[in-house]
C-alpha positions, 0 to 999 in steps of 0.5 A: 450280944457278942454273938450278933456283933461277931456275925454282923459283918460275915452276914452283911458281906453275904447279903452284899454278895448275893445282892451283887450277884442277883441284881448287879447292885450293892445298896447304899442302905447295906453300906451305911449299915455296914458302917454303922454296925462297925461303929456299934461293934467298936463300942462293944468291944472298947476299941481304942480311940486311936485304933478307931481313927485308924480304921476311919482313915483306912477307910477314907483313903479306899474311898477316895482311891476307890472313887477314882477307879470308879470315875475312871470306869474301872469299878461300880460305884457300889464296889467303890463303897463296899470296899471303903466299908469293909476296910473300915472293918479291917483297918490298915494292916488287913487292907492289902491281904483284903485287896490281893484276895479281892484281885485273886477272887475277882480274877477267877470270878471273871474267867468263869463268867467270860467262859460261861458267856461262851456257852450258848444260852440255855432255856433253864438259864434264860429262866432265871434273869440274874443267870441271863444277865451274867451270860449277857457279854454286855454286862459287867462282872458282880465283883462284890462277890469277890470283895465280900469273900476276901473280906470274910478271908480276912476278917478272922484276923481283924482287930474286931474279931479278935476282940469278939472271940476273946 
């Protein structure tokens, strides 16, 4: 059971990244599954109530800020929900490193995609709808890829991971 719990977050992050990359969408069901998974795993590791409450508060703060960014058109709605669900797992102590990693990886991803868009679309790329969409200058950037990678980079320092790996 603890092995499943240990790898739940990484698998969910990988799925979020691939979903965003391939479809430019992060499913509400995935975000809800990620949040529900946190509460189940918190029960398994017997996370103290005060620590659980702080994780929930952290996720709520991130959700409010992220949806403000969404309302301003700076990020997508799926990105806002994924950020909140991710910080639910990480808590306040790892939210800043998570956001810094997200910004750095997101910047690198954005530069890579902008460079890709400068190269003419080849028939090989055009055969794959998701690559064609990445090449389209009118499309956004699948920032969920950077967010998921940042989540994976910080997860091993989380209280949940520490409890499960012990």
